[in-house]
Structure formats: C-alpha cells, structure tokens
C-alpha positions, 0 to 999 in steps of 0.5 A: 262672832263665832259662826252660829250653828243652824238652829242658834238665834242670832243676837242683833247687837252682837251681829252688828258688833261682829260684822259692821266694820267688815261690811263697811270696809267692803261697802267703801271699797265698792262705793269709794265714798264714806257716806255711801258706804255708811248708807249701804252698811246700814241698809244691810242691817235693815234688811237683816232686821226685816228678813234675817229670821228667814235664814234657815242655816244660821252658820251662813250669816256672814255670806248672807250679809256680804251677798246682801251688801253687794246686791244693795250696792248693785241696786244703789249703782243702778239708781246712781248710774251717772256716777259710774262709767262701766267700760270693759278693760282688755286683759293685762299684757303679759310680763308687766309686773310690780314687785308684790312688796310694792302693794304690801308696803303702800300706804293704806289710804293710797291703796284704798284710793287706788282700789276705788279706781279699779273697775267694779267688776274686779274691785269687788273680788279684790276687796273680798279677798284682801280686805275680808280674807274670803276664800275663792269659794266664799267670794263665788257664793257672794257674787253668785259666779263660778269660782273660775270667774272669781280667779280670773277677776282677781287676776285682772284686778290685781294687774289693774291695781299694779298698773295704777300703783306703778303709774303713781311711782310708788316706791317699790320694796326690795325683797323681804317683808311680808311677801312670803307670808302674804303668798302663804296666806293667799295659797291657804285661802285658795282651798 
C-alpha cells in the first residue's frame, strides 16, 4: 500500500491486506506464540475500526498501526505477567562476536525461536529493524523513545542474539553471502 497523503480516506480491506502480515510478524516476535500474535494483530484492526478516523495525517498509518500493536502487547503483557520474567541483562562483554553470516544463514525458524528468547526490551527494536525494515527514527516513534535508546537496544539485542545462536552451535558461514548487502541495507536504514 502506498503511503496515503494527509487527506486520503483509507480503505479498511486494503489496509488489512497491506499490513496484516507485517503486523502479525511483529506480534509473533513480541509474544512468541501464534495464537497470541493473531489476537494482538486482530486487536490492532479493531482499534483502527474504532479510532482510525481520528488519525489526522493518513501518511502516518503504518506508524500508528505498529505503535498501537506495541501498546496492545504491553497491555496484554501486564494482564499475563506470569508468562514473562523481566530481568535486566548486563551489557555484553566486548570482543564476543559471531560472524554476521551466522545470522544470515541460520534457518528462519531457529532464528525466530531464538528471537523470542531475547529480553522484550531488546527483541522489540530488533524485530522492527530486521523483520519490518524500519529506520531508527521510525522505531523510536513506535516505541516512543529517543533514537539513541533504539541504537543502544539494537546493539545489546544483537549481542544477546549472537550469544544465543552461538550457544546453539549453529554453523558459521565463512564469508561471502549477503553480509555486504546486509551491511549496506543496515547503513541505508540508519538515515
């Protein structure tokens, strides 16, 4: 769906068609559960049906949907606190790295399972950055935090992801592949 201009009306069916899979992926990365992800995604569209017409700048619909999903997740998490144990993780030690090719070549299901094990504080920006190709600024808007906080959480989240992947003894590629393309794409999105 192309970004609507400020005064365009938004067709609900086209909205669902355009954003459902992205919102579901984000919800799944947050909840780690298909049924919960489905429920969260549906709740976002219910909220849109109730309040979407209040959005003045229709070009901000994507940001509104992802922000709403994140807020619904936080509300859901408060209700289901027993499912989550929030613990502060110390910053990653310097020098512990796994080649980026390990992440690029890891089976998607293993990566998604590993992502759900990451602390939610770091998992959310990782999901938005890598799964939804959002920029730092877009992530900051969705999470309502400064851009520097997003960068910090991404860095710590990537380190947690690397550690978990390396502890699973996933095979590490030996160069080549998409790493150059991934780095270029990552640098392009920082702007």
